[in-house]
C-alpha positions in Angstrom: 257.1 200.6 -80.5 256.3 203.5 -78.0 254.0 205.4 -80.3 251.6 202.3 -80.8 250.3 202.3 -77.0 250.0 206.1 -77.1 247.7 205.8 -80.3 245.6 203.0 -78.8 245.2 205.3 -75.7 244.1 208.2 -77.8 241.4 206.1 -79.7 240.0 204.9 -76.4 239.8 208.3 -75.0 238.0 209.6 -78.0 235.6 206.7 -77.8 234.7 207.5 -74.1 234.4 211.2 -74.9 231.6 210.5 -77.5 229.5 208.4 -75.2 229.8 210.7 -72.2 227.1 213.3 -73.0 224.4 210.5 -73.5 225.6 208.7 -70.2 225.5 212.0 -68.4 222.1 213.3 -69.7 219.0 213.5 -67.4 216.9 210.4 -67.5 213.7 210.8 -69.5 210.8 212.3 -67.7 208.6 209.3 -68.2 210.9 207.2 -66.4 210.7 209.2 -63.2 207.9 208.1 -60.8 205.4 211.0 -60.4 204.2 212.2 -57.1 200.7 211.4 -56.1 198.1 213.8 -57.4 196.8 216.2 -54.8 193.3 215.4 -56.1 193.5 211.7 -56.3 191.5 210.0 -53.5 193.0 207.5 -51.1 191.6 204.2 -50.4 190.4 205.4 -47.0 188.6 208.5 -48.6 186.9 206.2 -51.1 185.7 203.9 -48.3 184.6 206.8 -46.3 182.5 208.0 -49.2 181.0 204.7 -50.0 179.8 204.1 -46.4 178.3 207.5 -46.0 174.5 207.5 -45.6 172.5 208.9 -48.6 170.8 212.3 -48.2 167.3 211.9 -46.6 164.3 211.6 -48.9 162.1 214.5 -49.2 159.2 213.6 -46.8 156.6 214.5 -49.4 157.9 211.8 -51.7 157.6 209.2 -49.1 154.6 206.9 -49.7 154.0 206.6 -45.9 154.1 210.4 -45.4 151.0 211.9 -44.0 150.0 215.5 -43.2 148.2 217.1 -40.3 145.3 214.8 -39.6 143.1 217.9 -39.1 143.5 219.0 -42.6 146.2 221.7 -42.3 148.7 221.7 -45.2 152.2 223.2 -45.5 153.2 225.5 -48.1 153.8 224.1 -51.5 151.2 221.3 -51.4 149.4 220.8 -54.7 146.1 219.2 -55.7 148.1 216.0 -56.7 149.5 215.5 -53.1 147.4 212.7 -51.8 149.8 212.1 -48.9 147.8 215.0 -47.0 144.4 214.4 -45.6 143.6 218.1 -46.4 143.8 217.0 -50.0 143.0 213.4 -50.1 139.7 214.0 -48.1 138.4 216.5 -50.6 135.3 215.4 -52.3 136.4 213.0 -55.3 134.3 214.6 -58.0 135.7 218.1 -56.9 139.3 216.8 -56.6 139.0 215.2 -60.2 137.8 218.6 -61.7 140.6 220.4 -60.0 143.2 217.9 -61.4 141.8 218.0 -64.8 141.8 221.9 -64.6 145.4 221.8 -63.1 146.7 219.8 -66.1 145.3 222.4 -68.5 146.6 225.3 -66.5 150.0 223.7 -66.4 150.2 224.3 -70.1 149.9 228.0 -69.4 152.6 227.8 -66.8 150.2 227.9 -63.9 150.3 225.6 -60.8 147.4 224.9 -58.4 148.4 225.0 -54.7 146.2 224.0 -52.0 145.9 226.6 -49.3 143.2 224.7 -47.5 141.0 221.8 -48.5 139.3 219.4 -46.3 139.3 220.3 -42.6 138.1 218.4 -39.5 135.4 220.0 -37.3 138.1 220.6 -34.7 140.3 222.5 -37.1 137.3 224.5 -38.4 136.3 225.4 -34.9 139.9 226.7 -34.1 140.0 228.7 -37.3 136.7 230.3 -36.3 138.0 231.2 -32.8 141.1 232.7 -34.4 138.8 234.8 -36.8 136.8 236.1 -33.9 140.0 237.2 -32.2 141.2 238.7 -35.2 138.1 240.7 -36.3 136.9 241.4 -32.9 133.3 239.9 -33.2 131.5 236.8 -34.2 129.3 238.7 -36.8 132.7 240.0 -38.6 134.2 236.6 -38.3 131.4 235.0 -40.0 132.2 236.9 -43.1 135.2 234.9 -43.5 135.1 231.6 -41.6 131.9 229.4 -41.3 131.1 227.1 -38.3 132.0 223.4 -38.4 128.4 222.6 -38.8 128.0 224.6 -42.1 131.6 224.8 -43.6 132.0 223.1 -46.9 135.5 222.5 -46.0 134.4 220.2 -43.4 132.4 218.1 -45.9 135.3 218.3 -48.4 133.3 220.2 -50.9 135.5 223.3 -51.0 139.1 224.3 -51.6 141.0 227.4 -51.1 143.3 227.7 -54.2 146.7 229.5 -54.3 148.4 231.1 -55.6 147.0 234.5 -57.4 148.1 233.2 -60.8 145.9 230.0 -60.2 143.0 231.9 -59.0 143.3 234.2 -62.0 143.4 231.3 -64.3 140.3 229.7 -62.6 138.4 233.0 -62.9 138.8 232.9 -66.7 138.6 229.1 -67.3 137.1 227.4 -64.3 133.6 227.3 -65.5 134.5 224.8 -68.1 135.5 222.5 -65.5 132.5 223.2 -63.2 134.8 225.1 -60.8 133.1 228.3 -59.4 134.1 231.1 -57.1 131.4 231.2 -54.5 131.9 234.4 -52.4 133.0 237.7 -53.9 135.3 238.5 -51.0 137.1 235.2 -51.3 138.6 234.9 -54.8 140.5 231.7 -53.6 137.4 229.7 -52.6 136.2 227.3 -55.2 133.5 224.8 -55.2 132.1 222.2 -57.7 129.0 223.1 -59.6 128.6 220.6 -62.5 125.8 222.5 -64.1 128.2 225.4 -64.7 129.7 223.6 -67.7 126.5 224.3 -69.7 124.9 227.1 -67.9 127.8 229.1 -66.3 128.6 229.5 -62.6 125.9 230.8 -60.2 125.9 234.3 -59.1 128.4 234.9 -56.2 127.3 235.7 -52.8 128.9 238.9 -51.3 130.4 236.8 -48.4 129.5 233.6 -46.5 126.9 235.3 -44.5 124.8 235.9 -47.5 124.9 232.0 -48.3 121.6 230.2 -47.3 123.8 227.2 -46.3 125.4 229.2 -43.6 122.3 230.0 -41.8 
């Protein structure tokens, strides 16, 4: 009679011992709540980002953008930038020829920049005064800058093209578009000569003082 309870107790102890390792084992990692990620954005951060103002638009891409009303243009302006009076007021035939040539030049990796195009009389006068100051006399300044009454820039009939790759391209191909270098001392100064397409560009003047239009 005494041995029976002892046997029962032994069986129970054995059963409990078999279950103990599983009961005492660590919980599965998937059941443990993970800490918030350091890179996860909080609701307040998301709200701050969504309400932030977008970066300002490049002024050159704004339809309402206009350049200097006297015709001065900043660096990087091309013959396609109509937002600048210095470009938009170039003679329409000259501008069309320039753009046609520029598209062809682009196939060679060359871009036409506008160093100067149309100029107001006031701007031309200012450039002439600056030239006199730089070169020391009106006679020497006249080799580089015309008066407002005679300058083809004021009438919109001339463009100073940049950079050197563009002027080199035009010196080789400009004739086919009627675009001619007019002055030997100004490889950047181009004007439209439609007859050049068939007959070639006219002989260049040494400088503007040799041009009858400047007299």
